[in-house]
Every structure is written in structure tokens, then in C-alpha cells.
C-alpha positions in Angstrom: 128.5 127.6 111.0 127.1 124.9 113.9 123.9 126.7 113.9 123.6 126.3 110.2 124.5 122.7 110.3 121.9 122.2 112.8 119.2 123.9 110.6 120.2 121.9 107.7 120.0 118.8 109.7 116.4 119.5 111.1 115.2 120.5 107.6 116.4 116.9 106.1 114.8 115.2 109.1 111.6 116.8 108.6 111.7 116.0 104.9 112.5 112.6 105.4 109.6 112.2 107.9 107.3 113.9 105.3 108.6 111.4 102.3 108.2 108.4 104.7 104.5 109.5 105.6 103.6 110.0 102.1 105.3 106.5 100.9 103.2 104.8 103.8 100.0 106.7 102.8 100.5 105.2 99.0 101.2 101.8 100.0 97.9 101.8 102.5 95.8 103.6 99.7 97.0 100.9 96.8 96.5 97.8 99.2 92.9 99.0 100.0 92.2 99.5 96.4 93.5 95.7 95.8 91.2 94.3 98.2 88.3 96.5 96.3 89.5 95.1 93.2 89.5 91.4 94.4 86.0 91.7 95.8 84.9 92.8 92.2 87.0 90.2 90.4 86.7 86.9 92.4 85.0 84.2 91.4 81.5 83.6 92.7 79.6 80.4 92.9 76.3 79.6 93.9 77.7 77.8 97.3 80.4 79.9 98.4 80.7 83.0 95.8 79.3 85.6 97.9 81.2 84.9 101.0 84.4 84.6 99.3 84.4 87.8 97.2 83.3 89.8 100.2 86.1 88.6 102.5 88.9 90.6 101.1 90.3 92.7 103.5 93.5 94.4 104.8 95.6 94.1 107.6 98.1 97.1 108.2 101.0 97.2 110.8 102.7 100.6 111.2 105.7 101.0 113.1 108.2 104.0 113.4 110.0 103.0 110.3 108.0 100.3 108.3 104.7 99.7 107.2 103.1 96.2 106.1 100.0 95.9 104.5 98.5 92.2 104.0 95.4 91.8 101.6 93.8 88.5 102.7 90.3 86.7 102.5 88.9 86.2 106.0 86.0 84.8 105.0 87.2 81.8 102.8 91.1 81.5 103.1 91.2 78.0 102.2 89.8 78.7 98.6 92.1 81.4 97.6 95.0 78.7 96.2 92.2 76.6 95.0 90.2 79.4 92.8 93.6 81.0 91.6 95.2 78.1 90.4 92.6 75.2 89.7 92.0 71.7 91.5 90.6 68.4 91.2 86.9 68.0 92.0 85.2 65.2 93.9 84.9 63.1 90.5 88.4 63.7 89.8 88.2 66.1 86.7 90.4 69.0 86.8 88.8 72.5 87.5 90.5 75.2 86.0 91.7 78.0 88.2 90.6 81.9 87.4 93.6 84.1 88.3 92.1 87.0 90.1 94.8 87.4 93.0 98.0 87.8 90.6 96.4 90.2 88.2 95.2 92.4 91.3 98.9 91.9 92.7 100.6 93.4 89.7 98.4 96.2 89.1 98.8 97.2 92.7 102.6 96.9 92.4 102.2 99.0 89.2 100.2 101.5 91.0 102.2 101.7 93.7 105.4 102.3 91.5 103.6 105.3 89.4 102.7 107.0 92.7 106.3 106.9 93.9 107.6 108.1 91.0 105.3 111.5 91.4 106.8 111.9 94.5 
């Protein structure tokens, strides 16, 4: 009976490891897609648009038991809040924001949920 218990424990551990790797893979894949979406949908201006839009990247930190993926703008990080939410220009007039980060975030979360449901 002890042999049977050991075999079951080994199989459960292997299954758990496979599932963890599948989840990690889904998260990493979807965050890379989020960065791609942001490169396409970010506002582009004559002055800084190309650099801002192309600056979206992903930082992934993987440990034995977790994965953390951060999508951020490495080229113009100071513009993310201003372009997403709007700001005052030099003359004091309000410039409306262009929501591009929150839609990408929502879409990414939904995509991750759909992929996880398939497991």
C-alpha cells in the first residue's frame, strides 16, 4: 500500500508541475501580446509618438513557484499617465487622454481567463 501511495503522490506532483508551467506559459504569452497591442494602439504624435509607441516591453521574473510579468514603457515612461488620463498643456487648456493602457489590460485579463479555462 505504501508503494501505491508513493506512486500517487509522484503523479500528483508531476501533474501539479505541468499545470504550473502551463499557467506560467499562458501568462507570459498574453503579456507579450499586451505589449504588442500597446505598440499598435498607443497615441502617436509628431514629437514623441514613435518612440513612445515602440517603447512597450515586458519584464518577466520567474521563481520556482511564481511568475510576475510587468508591461511597461521603457522609452517614455513619464508619458503613460499623461497620455492615458489627459493633462493640461502649456497654455493651461485640458488635453483629453487617449485610453490605450486600460483597454489592453482588460483584454489581456480576459485572454488569460479564457486560456486558463481551457486547461
